C-alpha positions in Angstrom: 48.7 3.3 4.0 45.0 3.5 3.1 43.5 4.6 -0.2 43.0 8.2 1.0 46.6 8.5 2.1 47.8 7.0 -1.2 45.6 9.4 -3.2 46.8 12.4 -1.1 50.4 11.4 -1.6 49.8 11.0 -5.3 48.2 14.4 -5.7 51.0 16.0 -3.7 53.6 14.4 -5.9 51.7 15.4 -9.0 51.6 19.0 -7.8 55.3 19.1 -7.1 56.1 17.6 -10.5 53.9 20.2 -12.1 55.8 23.0 -10.3 59.1 21.5 -11.4 58.0 21.2 -15.0 56.9 24.8 -14.9 60.3 25.9 -13.6 62.2 23.9 -16.1 60.0 25.2 -19.0 60.6 28.7 -17.8 64.4 28.1 -17.6 64.5 26.6 -21.2 62.5 29.5 -22.6 64.7 31.9 -20.7 67.9 30.4 -22.2 66.5 30.0 -25.7 65.0 33.5 -26.0 68.1 35.2 -24.4 70.5 33.3 -26.7 68.5 34.5 -29.7 68.3 38.1 -28.5 72.0 38.2 -27.6 73.0 36.6 -30.9 70.9 39.2 -32.8 72.4 42.1 -30.8 76.0 40.8 -31.1 75.6 40.4 -34.9 74.0 43.8 -35.2 76.8 45.5 -33.2 79.4 43.7 -35.3 77.8 45.0 -38.5 78.0 48.5 -37.0 81.8 48.1 -36.7 82.3 47.1 -33.1 84.8 44.5 -32.1 83.5 41.2 -30.8 84.4 42.0 -27.2 82.6 45.3 -27.4 79.5 43.7 -29.0 79.5 40.8 -26.5 79.9 42.9 -23.4 77.5 45.6 -24.5 75.1 46.4 -21.7 72.1 46.1 -24.0 73.2 42.5 -24.7 73.2 41.5 -21.1 70.3 43.6 -19.7 67.7 41.0 -20.7 69.7 38.2 -19.1 69.9 40.2 -15.9 66.3 41.3 -15.5 64.7 38.1 -16.6 67.3 36.3 -14.5 65.8 37.9 -11.4 62.5 36.3 -12.4 64.2 32.9 -12.8 65.8 33.3 -9.4 62.4 34.1 -7.8 60.8 31.2 -9.6 63.6 28.8 -8.4 63.1 30.1 -4.8 59.4 29.4 -4.9 59.9 25.9 -6.3 63.0 24.7 -4.4 63.5 26.7 -1.3 60.1 28.0 -0.1 58.6 24.5 0.4 61.5 23.7 2.7 60.8 26.8 4.7 57.0 26.5 5.0 56.8 22.7 4.5 55.6 20.6 1.6 52.1 20.1 3.0 51.2 23.7 4.1 48.4 23.9 1.5 46.8 20.8 2.9 47.1 22.1 6.4 45.5 25.5 5.4 42.7 23.7 3.6 42.0 21.6 6.7 42.2 24.8 8.8 39.7 26.6 6.6 37.4 23.7 6.5 37.5 23.4 10.3 36.8 27.1 10.6 33.9 26.9 8.2 32.5 23.9 10.1 32.8 25.7 13.4 31.2 28.9 12.0 28.3 27.1 10.5 27.4 25.2 13.7 27.6 28.2 16.0 
């Protein structure tokens, strides 16, 4: 493996790690914020005289989990599944294609 291949492999790995870190950060924030929001809403509903079951299963308590959860699922799809569908190196291939197109257009 020559130096260019090593550098390309390193940059690809670094980009994948960055995408994973972004997803895990998103997931941690999702869990933390939603636990706080749910806790606040459950305590608020309990103070209003609801039973724990009513407060816990209230739609307003779970709506944030659901809607933001859709975003988490989309993010997970982009990070984990999409690269398997289109390939890990599709960006490199597109860059090479665009560079080749530019080279061909400049010399014609």
